[in-house]
VODRENNU-748523 format. One record per residue (C-alpha): residue in one letter; x, y, z; residue number from 1. Coordinates in nm, 3 decimals, always signed. Example, Ala and Ser with C-alpha at 12.3 -4.5 7.8 and 13.67 -1.06 7.14 Angstrom:
2
<site><aa>A</aa><X>+1.230</X><Y>-0.450</Y><Z>+0.780</Z><i>1</i></site>
<site><aa>S</aa><X>+1.367</X><Y>-0.106</Y><Z>+0.714</Z><i>2</i></site>
END
This chain:
208
<site><aa>M</aa><X>-1.004</X><Y>-2.819</Y><Z>+7.391</Z><i>1</i></site>
<site><aa>T</aa><X>-1.349</X><Y>-2.798</Y><Z>+7.548</Z><i>2</i></site>
<site><aa>I</aa><X>-1.538</X><Y>-2.473</Y><Z>+7.602</Z><i>3</i></site>
<site><aa>K</aa><X>-1.517</X><Y>-2.538</Y><Z>+7.976</Z><i>4</i></site>
<site><aa>R</aa><X>-1.138</X><Y>-2.571</Y><Z>+7.959</Z><i>5</i></site>
<site><aa>K</aa><X>-1.111</X><Y>-2.250</Y><Z>+7.757</Z><i>6</i></site>
<site><aa>A</aa><X>-1.319</X><Y>-2.072</Y><Z>+8.018</Z><i>7</i></site>
<site><aa>E</aa><X>-1.098</X><Y>-2.207</Y><Z>+8.297</Z><i>8</i></site>
<site><aa>E</aa><X>-0.789</X><Y>-2.073</Y><Z>+8.126</Z><i>9</i></site>
<site><aa>A</aa><X>-0.953</X><Y>-1.737</Y><Z>+8.057</Z><i>10</i></site>
<site><aa>V</aa><X>-1.050</X><Y>-1.666</Y><Z>+8.415</Z><i>11</i></site>
<site><aa>G</aa><X>-0.806</X><Y>-1.892</Y><Z>+8.597</Z><i>12</i></site>
<site><aa>C</aa><X>-1.091</X><Y>-2.056</Y><Z>+8.785</Z><i>13</i></site>
<site><aa>T</aa><X>-1.145</X><Y>-2.431</Y><Z>+8.810</Z><i>14</i></site>
<site><aa>C</aa><X>-1.491</X><Y>-2.424</Y><Z>+8.967</Z><i>15</i></site>
<site><aa>T</aa><X>-1.830</X><Y>-2.350</Y><Z>+8.813</Z><i>16</i></site>
<site><aa>D</aa><X>-1.974</X><Y>-2.182</Y><Z>+9.123</Z><i>17</i></site>
<site><aa>L</aa><X>-1.774</X><Y>-1.944</Y><Z>+9.342</Z><i>18</i></site>
<site><aa>K</aa><X>-1.908</X><Y>-2.107</Y><Z>+9.656</Z><i>19</i></site>
<site><aa>D</aa><X>-1.694</X><Y>-2.409</Y><Z>+9.561</Z><i>20</i></site>
<site><aa>M</aa><X>-1.376</X><Y>-2.201</Y><Z>+9.532</Z><i>21</i></site>
<site><aa>D</aa><X>-1.073</X><Y>-2.347</Y><Z>+9.708</Z><i>22</i></site>
<site><aa>K</aa><X>-0.734</X><Y>-2.188</Y><Z>+9.782</Z><i>23</i></site>
<site><aa>Q</aa><X>-0.573</X><Y>-2.333</Y><Z>+9.472</Z><i>24</i></site>
<site><aa>G</aa><X>-0.851</X><Y>-2.209</Y><Z>+9.248</Z><i>25</i></site>
<site><aa>A</aa><X>-0.843</X><Y>-1.868</Y><Z>+9.411</Z><i>26</i></site>
<site><aa>Q</aa><X>-0.468</X><Y>-1.837</Y><Z>+9.355</Z><i>27</i></site>
<site><aa>A</aa><X>-0.508</X><Y>-1.938</Y><Z>+8.991</Z><i>28</i></site>
<site><aa>M</aa><X>-0.783</X><Y>-1.683</Y><Z>+8.937</Z><i>29</i></site>
<site><aa>M</aa><X>-0.583</X><Y>-1.411</Y><Z>+9.111</Z><i>30</i></site>
<site><aa>K</aa><X>-0.290</X><Y>-1.479</Y><Z>+8.878</Z><i>31</i></site>
<site><aa>I</aa><X>-0.510</X><Y>-1.407</Y><Z>+8.577</Z><i>32</i></site>
<site><aa>F</aa><X>-0.678</X><Y>-1.115</Y><Z>+8.754</Z><i>33</i></site>
<site><aa>N</aa><X>-0.341</X><Y>-0.952</Y><Z>+8.816</Z><i>34</i></site>
<site><aa>E</aa><X>-0.258</X><Y>-0.987</Y><Z>+8.448</Z><i>35</i></site>
<site><aa>V</aa><X>-0.559</X><Y>-0.780</Y><Z>+8.342</Z><i>36</i></site>
<site><aa>A</aa><X>-0.658</X><Y>-0.563</Y><Z>+8.638</Z><i>37</i></site>
<site><aa>S</aa><X>-0.353</X><Y>-0.470</Y><Z>+8.842</Z><i>38</i></site>
<site><aa>P</aa><X>-0.335</X><Y>-0.112</Y><Z>+8.975</Z><i>39</i></site>
<site><aa>E</aa><X>-0.072</X><Y>-0.038</Y><Z>+8.711</Z><i>40</i></site>
<site><aa>Q</aa><X>-0.293</X><Y>-0.163</Y><Z>+8.430</Z><i>41</i></site>
<site><aa>N</aa><X>-0.600</X><Y>+0.017</Y><Z>+8.563</Z><i>42</i></site>
<site><aa>A</aa><X>-0.400</X><Y>+0.338</Y><Z>+8.552</Z><i>43</i></site>
<site><aa>E</aa><X>-0.290</X><Y>+0.263</Y><Z>+8.196</Z><i>44</i></site>
<site><aa>R</aa><X>-0.652</X><Y>+0.195</Y><Z>+8.098</Z><i>45</i></site>
<site><aa>V</aa><X>-0.763</X><Y>+0.530</Y><Z>+8.234</Z><i>46</i></site>
<site><aa>I</aa><X>-0.474</X><Y>+0.708</Y><Z>+8.060</Z><i>47</i></site>
<site><aa>S</aa><X>-0.553</X><Y>+0.557</Y><Z>+7.721</Z><i>48</i></site>
<site><aa>M</aa><X>-0.929</X><Y>+0.606</Y><Z>+7.760</Z><i>49</i></site>
<site><aa>F</aa><X>-0.926</X><Y>+0.968</Y><Z>+7.862</Z><i>50</i></site>
<site><aa>K</aa><X>-0.672</X><Y>+1.220</Y><Z>+7.739</Z><i>51</i></site>
<site><aa>A</aa><X>-0.874</X><Y>+1.541</Y><Z>+7.775</Z><i>52</i></site>
<site><aa>Q</aa><X>-0.895</X><Y>+1.789</Y><Z>+8.062</Z><i>53</i></site>
<site><aa>K</aa><X>-0.522</X><Y>+1.846</Y><Z>+8.062</Z><i>54</i></site>
<site><aa>G</aa><X>-0.600</X><Y>+2.216</Y><Z>+8.089</Z><i>55</i></site>
<site><aa>T</aa><X>-0.790</X><Y>+2.173</Y><Z>+8.415</Z><i>56</i></site>
<site><aa>A</aa><X>-0.507</X><Y>+1.963</Y><Z>+8.557</Z><i>57</i></site>
<site><aa>T</aa><X>-0.243</X><Y>+2.212</Y><Z>+8.441</Z><i>58</i></site>
<site><aa>L</aa><X>-0.427</X><Y>+2.502</Y><Z>+8.605</Z><i>59</i></site>
<site><aa>A</aa><X>-0.459</X><Y>+2.306</Y><Z>+8.930</Z><i>60</i></site>
<site><aa>L</aa><X>-0.093</X><Y>+2.206</Y><Z>+8.926</Z><i>61</i></site>
<site><aa>R</aa><X>+0.031</X><Y>+2.559</Y><Z>+8.860</Z><i>62</i></site>
<site><aa>D</aa><X>-0.192</X><Y>+2.690</Y><Z>+9.136</Z><i>63</i></site>
<site><aa>G</aa><X>-0.010</X><Y>+2.468</Y><Z>+9.386</Z><i>64</i></site>
<site><aa>C</aa><X>-0.270</X><Y>+2.193</Y><Z>+9.431</Z><i>65</i></site>
<site><aa>D</aa><X>-0.156</X><Y>+1.861</Y><Z>+9.575</Z><i>66</i></site>
<site><aa>E</aa><X>-0.099</X><Y>+1.563</Y><Z>+9.347</Z><i>67</i></site>
<site><aa>E</aa><X>-0.430</X><Y>+1.397</Y><Z>+9.430</Z><i>68</i></site>
<site><aa>T</aa><X>-0.627</X><Y>+1.709</Y><Z>+9.338</Z><i>69</i></site>
<site><aa>V</aa><X>-0.431</X><Y>+1.742</Y><Z>+9.014</Z><i>70</i></site>
<site><aa>V</aa><X>-0.525</X><Y>+1.385</Y><Z>+8.918</Z><i>71</i></site>
<site><aa>V</aa><X>-0.887</X><Y>+1.456</Y><Z>+9.011</Z><i>72</i></site>
<site><aa>A</aa><X>-0.872</X><Y>+1.762</Y><Z>+8.784</Z><i>73</i></site>
<site><aa>L</aa><X>-0.734</X><Y>+1.551</Y><Z>+8.500</Z><i>74</i></site>
<site><aa>L</aa><X>-0.999</X><Y>+1.279</Y><Z>+8.531</Z><i>75</i></site>
<site><aa>H</aa><X>-1.299</X><Y>+1.475</Y><Z>+8.655</Z><i>76</i></site>
<site><aa>D</aa><X>-1.495</X><Y>+1.439</Y><Z>+8.329</Z><i>77</i></site>
<site><aa>L</aa><X>-1.408</X><Y>+1.075</Y><Z>+8.273</Z><i>78</i></site>
<site><aa>G</aa><X>-1.772</X><Y>+0.978</Y><Z>+8.325</Z><i>79</i></site>
<site><aa>E</aa><X>-1.871</X><Y>+1.172</Y><Z>+8.011</Z><i>80</i></site>
<site><aa>C</aa><X>-1.769</X><Y>+0.859</Y><Z>+7.819</Z><i>81</i></site>
<site><aa>W</aa><X>-2.077</X><Y>+0.684</Y><Z>+7.958</Z><i>82</i></site>
<site><aa>S</aa><X>-2.332</X><Y>+0.941</Y><Z>+8.078</Z><i>83</i></site>
<site><aa>S</aa><X>-2.315</X><Y>+1.320</Y><Z>+8.066</Z><i>84</i></site>
<site><aa>I</aa><X>-2.580</X><Y>+1.419</Y><Z>+8.317</Z><i>85</i></site>
<site><aa>N</aa><X>-2.427</X><Y>+1.226</Y><Z>+8.607</Z><i>86</i></site>
<site><aa>H</aa><X>-2.068</X><Y>+1.200</Y><Z>+8.484</Z><i>87</i></site>
<site><aa>G</aa><X>-1.932</X><Y>+1.336</Y><Z>+8.812</Z><i>88</i></site>
<site><aa>E</aa><X>-2.076</X><Y>+1.042</Y><Z>+9.006</Z><i>89</i></site>
<site><aa>I</aa><X>-1.911</X><Y>+0.798</Y><Z>+8.766</Z><i>90</i></site>
<site><aa>A</aa><X>-1.566</X><Y>+0.954</Y><Z>+8.803</Z><i>91</i></site>
<site><aa>A</aa><X>-1.613</X><Y>+0.986</Y><Z>+9.178</Z><i>92</i></site>
<site><aa>S</aa><X>-1.706</X><Y>+0.619</Y><Z>+9.210</Z><i>93</i></site>
<site><aa>L</aa><X>-1.406</X><Y>+0.511</Y><Z>+9.004</Z><i>94</i></site>
<site><aa>L</aa><X>-1.162</X><Y>+0.714</Y><Z>+9.213</Z><i>95</i></site>
<site><aa>R</aa><X>-1.327</X><Y>+0.679</Y><Z>+9.554</Z><i>96</i></site>
<site><aa>P</aa><X>-1.090</X><Y>+0.418</Y><Z>+9.703</Z><i>97</i></site>
<site><aa>F</aa><X>-0.791</X><Y>+0.637</Y><Z>+9.619</Z><i>98</i></site>
<site><aa>I</aa><X>-0.901</X><Y>+0.994</Y><Z>+9.702</Z><i>99</i></site>
<site><aa>S</aa><X>-1.002</X><Y>+1.194</Y><Z>+10.008</Z><i>100</i></site>
<site><aa>P</aa><X>-1.365</X><Y>+1.245</Y><Z>+10.114</Z><i>101</i></site>
<site><aa>K</aa><X>-1.332</X><Y>+1.608</Y><Z>+10.005</Z><i>102</i></site>
<site><aa>N</aa><X>-1.217</X><Y>+1.526</Y><Z>+9.652</Z><i>103</i></site>
<site><aa>Y</aa><X>-1.478</X><Y>+1.252</Y><Z>+9.625</Z><i>104</i></site>
<site><aa>W</aa><X>-1.747</X><Y>+1.507</Y><Z>+9.710</Z><i>105</i></site>
<site><aa>V</aa><X>-1.606</X><Y>+1.761</Y><Z>+9.464</Z><i>106</i></site>
<site><aa>L</aa><X>-1.604</X><Y>+1.505</Y><Z>+9.184</Z><i>107</i></site>
<site><aa>K</aa><X>-1.952</X><Y>+1.381</Y><Z>+9.260</Z><i>108</i></site>
<site><aa>H</aa><X>-2.109</X><Y>+1.728</Y><Z>+9.258</Z><i>109</i></site>
<site><aa>H</aa><X>-1.895</X><Y>+1.929</Y><Z>+9.019</Z><i>110</i></site>
<site><aa>E</aa><X>-2.135</X><Y>+1.919</Y><Z>+8.723</Z><i>111</i></site>
<site><aa>V</aa><X>-2.400</X><Y>+2.095</Y><Z>+8.935</Z><i>112</i></site>
<site><aa>F</aa><X>-2.154</X><Y>+2.366</Y><Z>+9.039</Z><i>113</i></site>
<site><aa>Q</aa><X>-2.026</X><Y>+2.400</Y><Z>+8.684</Z><i>114</i></site>
<site><aa>A</aa><X>-2.382</X><Y>+2.447</Y><Z>+8.557</Z><i>115</i></site>
<site><aa>Y</aa><X>-2.417</X><Y>+2.744</Y><Z>+8.790</Z><i>116</i></site>
<site><aa>I</aa><X>-2.123</X><Y>+2.904</Y><Z>+8.608</Z><i>117</i></site>
<site><aa>Y</aa><X>-2.246</X><Y>+2.843</Y><Z>+8.251</Z><i>118</i></site>
<site><aa>Q</aa><X>-2.619</X><Y>+2.890</Y><Z>+8.324</Z><i>119</i></site>
<site><aa>N</aa><X>-2.645</X><Y>+3.201</Y><Z>+8.102</Z><i>120</i></site>
<site><aa>G</aa><X>-2.579</X><Y>+2.988</Y><Z>+7.796</Z><i>121</i></site>
<site><aa>F</aa><X>-2.873</X><Y>+2.757</Y><Z>+7.865</Z><i>122</i></site>
<site><aa>D</aa><X>-3.227</X><Y>+2.781</Y><Z>+7.992</Z><i>123</i></site>
<site><aa>L</aa><X>-3.146</X><Y>+2.637</Y><Z>+8.334</Z><i>124</i></site>
<site><aa>K</aa><X>-3.412</X><Y>+2.716</Y><Z>+8.590</Z><i>125</i></site>
<site><aa>D</aa><X>-3.335</X><Y>+2.770</Y><Z>+8.957</Z><i>126</i></site>
<site><aa>I</aa><X>-2.981</X><Y>+2.639</Y><Z>+8.915</Z><i>127</i></site>
<site><aa>E</aa><X>-2.855</X><Y>+2.859</Y><Z>+9.200</Z><i>128</i></site>
<site><aa>K</aa><X>-3.114</X><Y>+2.705</Y><Z>+9.429</Z><i>129</i></site>
<site><aa>V</aa><X>-3.016</X><Y>+2.359</Y><Z>+9.307</Z><i>130</i></site>
<site><aa>R</aa><X>-2.650</X><Y>+2.427</Y><Z>+9.386</Z><i>131</i></site>
<site><aa>D</aa><X>-2.715</X><Y>+2.600</Y><Z>+9.717</Z><i>132</i></site>
<site><aa>Q</aa><X>-2.903</X><Y>+2.302</Y><Z>+9.862</Z><i>133</i></site>
<site><aa>F</aa><X>-2.553</X><Y>+2.164</Y><Z>+9.928</Z><i>134</i></site>
<site><aa>K</aa><X>-2.433</X><Y>+2.467</Y><Z>+10.126</Z><i>135</i></site>
<site><aa>D</aa><X>-2.422</X><Y>+2.277</Y><Z>+10.452</Z><i>136</i></site>
<site><aa>S</aa><X>-2.150</X><Y>+2.049</Y><Z>+10.318</Z><i>137</i></site>
<site><aa>P</aa><X>-1.798</X><Y>+2.123</Y><Z>+10.447</Z><i>138</i></site>
<site><aa>H</aa><X>-1.682</X><Y>+2.068</Y><Z>+10.088</Z><i>139</i></site>
<site><aa>F</aa><X>-1.914</X><Y>+2.323</Y><Z>+9.923</Z><i>140</i></site>
<site><aa>D</aa><X>-1.646</X><Y>+2.593</Y><Z>+9.895</Z><i>141</i></site>
<site><aa>A</aa><X>-1.387</X><Y>+2.347</Y><Z>+9.765</Z><i>142</i></site>
<site><aa>C</aa><X>-1.620</X><Y>+2.239</Y><Z>+9.486</Z><i>143</i></site>
<site><aa>A</aa><X>-1.706</X><Y>+2.598</Y><Z>+9.394</Z><i>144</i></site>
<site><aa>R</aa><X>-1.337</X><Y>+2.687</Y><Z>+9.390</Z><i>145</i></site>
<site><aa>F</aa><X>-1.249</X><Y>+2.385</Y><Z>+9.175</Z><i>146</i></site>
<site><aa>C</aa><X>-1.509</X><Y>+2.477</Y><Z>+8.913</Z><i>147</i></site>
<site><aa>E</aa><X>-1.437</X><Y>+2.850</Y><Z>+8.912</Z><i>148</i></site>
<site><aa>K</aa><X>-1.056</X><Y>+2.835</Y><Z>+8.911</Z><i>149</i></site>
<site><aa>Y</aa><X>-0.979</X><Y>+2.521</Y><Z>+8.713</Z><i>150</i></site>
<site><aa>D</aa><X>-1.274</X><Y>+2.365</Y><Z>+8.531</Z><i>151</i></site>
<site><aa>S</aa><X>-1.444</X><Y>+2.669</Y><Z>+8.380</Z><i>152</i></site>
<site><aa>K</aa><X>-1.114</X><Y>+2.829</Y><Z>+8.276</Z><i>153</i></site>
<site><aa>A</aa><X>-0.979</X><Y>+2.525</Y><Z>+8.092</Z><i>154</i></site>
<site><aa>F</aa><X>-1.134</X><Y>+2.603</Y><Z>+7.754</Z><i>155</i></site>
<site><aa>D</aa><X>-0.872</X><Y>+2.845</Y><Z>+7.624</Z><i>156</i></site>
<site><aa>P</aa><X>-0.710</X><Y>+2.681</Y><Z>+7.317</Z><i>157</i></site>
<site><aa>E</aa><X>-0.414</X><Y>+2.919</Y><Z>+7.348</Z><i>158</i></site>
<site><aa>Y</aa><X>-0.333</X><Y>+2.818</Y><Z>+7.705</Z><i>159</i></site>
<site><aa>D</aa><X>+0.006</X><Y>+2.654</Y><Z>+7.753</Z><i>160</i></site>
<site><aa>T</aa><X>-0.130</X><Y>+2.317</Y><Z>+7.863</Z><i>161</i></site>
<site><aa>L</aa><X>+0.111</X><Y>+2.052</Y><Z>+7.987</Z><i>162</i></site>
<site><aa>P</aa><X>+0.126</X><Y>+1.726</Y><Z>+7.788</Z><i>163</i></site>
<site><aa>L</aa><X>-0.045</X><Y>+1.416</Y><Z>+7.920</Z><i>164</i></site>
<site><aa>E</aa><X>+0.294</X><Y>+1.252</Y><Z>+7.979</Z><i>165</i></site>
<site><aa>H</aa><X>+0.359</X><Y>+1.503</Y><Z>+8.257</Z><i>166</i></site>
<site><aa>F</aa><X>+0.068</X><Y>+1.361</Y><Z>+8.457</Z><i>167</i></site>
<site><aa>I</aa><X>+0.109</X><Y>+0.988</Y><Z>+8.394</Z><i>168</i></site>
<site><aa>P</aa><X>+0.340</X><Y>+0.922</Y><Z>+8.695</Z><i>169</i></site>
<site><aa>M</aa><X>+0.089</X><Y>+1.104</Y><Z>+8.919</Z><i>170</i></site>
<site><aa>I</aa><X>-0.200</X><Y>+0.890</Y><Z>+8.795</Z><i>171</i></site>
<site><aa>K</aa><X>-0.003</X><Y>+0.573</Y><Z>+8.856</Z><i>172</i></site>
<site><aa>R</aa><X>+0.091</X><Y>+0.678</Y><Z>+9.210</Z><i>173</i></site>
<site><aa>I</aa><X>-0.271</X><Y>+0.757</Y><Z>+9.299</Z><i>174</i></site>
<site><aa>F</aa><X>-0.404</X><Y>+0.430</Y><Z>+9.156</Z><i>175</i></site>
<site><aa>N</aa><X>-0.131</X><Y>+0.239</Y><Z>+9.338</Z><i>176</i></site>
<site><aa>R</aa><X>-0.242</X><Y>+0.360</Y><Z>+9.681</Z><i>177</i></site>
<site><aa>K</aa><X>-0.377</X><Y>+0.106</Y><Z>+9.925</Z><i>178</i></site>
<site><aa>P</aa><X>-0.751</X><Y>+0.140</Y><Z>+9.863</Z><i>179</i></site>
<site><aa>Y</aa><X>-0.949</X><Y>+0.334</Y><Z>+10.124</Z><i>180</i></site>
<site><aa>V</aa><X>-0.648</X><Y>+0.363</Y><Z>+10.358</Z><i>181</i></site>
<site><aa>E</aa><X>-0.397</X><Y>+0.608</Y><Z>+10.212</Z><i>182</i></site>
<site><aa>S</aa><X>-0.680</X><Y>+0.832</Y><Z>+10.092</Z><i>183</i></site>
<site><aa>G</aa><X>-0.821</X><Y>+0.866</Y><Z>+10.444</Z><i>184</i></site>
<site><aa>C</aa><X>-1.172</X><Y>+0.769</Y><Z>+10.335</Z><i>185</i></site>
<site><aa>L</aa><X>-1.199</X><Y>+0.431</Y><Z>+10.509</Z><i>186</i></site>
<site><aa>D</aa><X>-1.428</X><Y>+0.561</Y><Z>+10.784</Z><i>187</i></site>
<site><aa>D</aa><X>-1.617</X><Y>+0.801</Y><Z>+10.558</Z><i>188</i></site>
<site><aa>A</aa><X>-1.893</X><Y>+0.549</Y><Z>+10.486</Z><i>189</i></site>
<site><aa>P</aa><X>-1.982</X><Y>+0.195</Y><Z>+10.599</Z><i>190</i></site>
<site><aa>E</aa><X>-1.960</X><Y>+0.067</Y><Z>+10.242</Z><i>191</i></site>
<site><aa>N</aa><X>-1.594</X><Y>+0.174</Y><Z>+10.233</Z><i>192</i></site>
<site><aa>V</aa><X>-1.522</X><Y>-0.040</Y><Z>+10.538</Z><i>193</i></site>
<site><aa>A</aa><X>-1.710</X><Y>-0.331</Y><Z>+10.383</Z><i>194</i></site>
<site><aa>K</aa><X>-1.524</X><Y>-0.307</Y><Z>+10.053</Z><i>195</i></site>
<site><aa>F</aa><X>-1.189</X><Y>-0.268</Y><Z>+10.226</Z><i>196</i></site>
<site><aa>A</aa><X>-1.253</X><Y>-0.607</Y><Z>+10.387</Z><i>197</i></site>
<site><aa>L</aa><X>-1.252</X><Y>-0.759</Y><Z>+10.037</Z><i>198</i></site>
<site><aa>G</aa><X>-0.899</X><Y>-0.638</Y><Z>+9.966</Z><i>199</i></site>
<site><aa>E</aa><X>-0.735</X><Y>-0.980</Y><Z>+9.968</Z><i>200</i></site>
<site><aa>A</aa><X>-0.954</X><Y>-1.090</Y><Z>+9.678</Z><i>201</i></site>
<site><aa>Y</aa><X>-0.834</X><Y>-0.812</Y><Z>+9.447</Z><i>202</i></site>
<site><aa>P</aa><X>-0.498</X><Y>-0.710</Y><Z>+9.299</Z><i>203</i></site>
<site><aa>A</aa><X>-0.284</X><Y>-0.538</Y><Z>+9.560</Z><i>204</i></site>
<site><aa>P</aa><X>-0.086</X><Y>-0.215</Y><Z>+9.514</Z><i>205</i></site>
<site><aa>E</aa><X>+0.260</X><Y>-0.273</Y><Z>+9.376</Z><i>206</i></site>
<site><aa>P</aa><X>+0.564</X><Y>-0.188</Y><Z>+9.590</Z><i>207</i></site>
<site><aa>N</aa><X>+0.712</X><Y>+0.152</Y><Z>+9.511</Z><i>208</i></site>
END
């Protein structure tokens, strides 16, 4: 078997340049794509990659937060796997197609708001001023509340934290939403509209 043939089987593509893609090649590639990157498998990947922050999610759930916010609480530090200083942006980008503009904003900025809470433990200068530059956002209070009520209080080793298995169905439901539509964020930014237009080229949500 040639290297080219192996590559064709690996990606399901029969062309060497995507501009030459035809319908048959696209269908073959989508078959392989669905085997490795379906919404269900993406959810499984997140679950296996990140099993911390159950305390934050448990606090949010017991406080009556909606399912989306509970999943955001569970995955809010996911970006720490790659970069600590901007980990909120990473998690926010991952979840953006599936969550509301408010929760996207909370995820993206939460490390700044959390730093305001733990500033006494570090030599952080002007952190209140850094946080307060975002006061004009309609989501400022939501982010402050998230950090104060759920994130900063999730470090008690004696807290009766729910097991990860309790949250797995929630994660799968969120990741199985129709991207940018069910979350209400389609019109939040022009790039969301642009990426929504690409939907046919990516694995679709699975019927419930």
